[in-house]
Residue, then its C-alpha position, 0 to 999 in steps of 0.5 A: m774192608g780196611h780201605e773202606i773203613a780208612s776211606c770212610i773214617n778220612n771224611r769224618s771229624d770225629c775219629k781217626v785211624v791210628a793204625g792197621l793190622d794186616i798180613n800185608t803191611a803195604c799202607y793206603g793211608d796216612f797210618p802204620i799197618f802192622k802184621s800182628t798185635n806184637e808189633l803195635t807201638c801205638s795206643a788206641d781207643v777202639i778196634i775194628d776187625f773184619s779180618h779173619v776167623s783165625v785172628l780172634t783169639p790174639l786179637l782179644q787177648y790184646a784187646k783185654k791186655e790193654r783194656i780196649p773195646a773190640v768191634l768184631c764184624t768178621t763172619g765164620y766164627t765157630a760156636a766156641q769162638v762166639e763164646e771166646l768173645k762172650e767171655a771177653s765181653k766180661q772183661i771189656p766192651v765188645f760189638y759183635s755183629r755178623n752184618m753192619s747194614l742198618g738196612i739189614n737189621l731192619l730187614i730182620e725186624l721186618a722178617k720177625k714181624a712177618s713170621a709172627i703174623l704168618g706163622n705156620q701157614f707160610d714156608i720160609e726160605i732165606i737165599e743169599k748171594h755174594h762174590n765169587k771170593k767169599i769163603d763161608a756159606p751160608s753168610g753169617t748174615a743169612l744165619m743171623i736172619a734165620d736165628g732172629i726169625a727163629d727166636g720169634m716162632d712158636n714152633d721149634m725150627h730148625y735149618v736146611y742147607d740146600r736140598h741135594s742131600q735129601r729126598k723128602k717132602r718139606d717139613k713145616n719146621e724147616i728155614g731153609l738157607h741157600a747160597v749163591r756165590g759168583g761175580t762181584i755181588v757184594g751182598e744180597h740177602e732175600v727172605l721168601f715167605a711161600g704161602h697157599h697161592e701167594t708169596l711175599s719177599i723181603l730183599h736187601t741189596a748192599q751195593s757198596k762195602e761202604v754201608f758196612a764201613t759206615g756201620s762198623v765206624n758208627a758201632a766204634l764210637f757208640l762203643t767208646d762210651q759204654p761199659t763192660g758188655l756185649y752189644d749188637m746192632a740192636d743196641l746202636i739203633n735203639r740208643 
């Protein structure tokens, strides 16, 4: 993602990369790359993070110390880490989204609308597919979709991850989540509504990581003009 963001920004005139943070310090642009925030020798207007959950605490500490807004795009944060970034948003602007694609966020809005209309007459299953190097499952995006649907439902929905561990009839209050890992799939998310003698699917396929890079850069530019607080893609779309 660092390469994708650098490539994206290289084609724009409204922003510039001043430094990178990576355990691999091999340069791939006209900017230095440092192993940690302790080594940084330059200042920035905003941070974009697509790295690893283990980096969150030191990154937020640095951002708060230097008063730099942060765009957090990493997936797999624990509940405690989400609370940590929410606390940080009381001191600096924080943009947090588990998927930076405009299309995915539209899918969520469409899924919310569909679930509101179909109600409990249709069962809801979410199927996500990613490359064989992705670590977390289900994806953060699949959970974001499920959370969006559940928030708009009258019933108290609960999540079921695969079905091999239990032998029982499906509960009406379930949202099923299923992960597929293989090859070089960038990202595919499908919301399946299964009713009596009919099904409805809403599908989004990411064909390149460029869509996530573009979204994160747009979020970064948006965040530089915002006051302290927590923001997400809905704020960017509806500004």
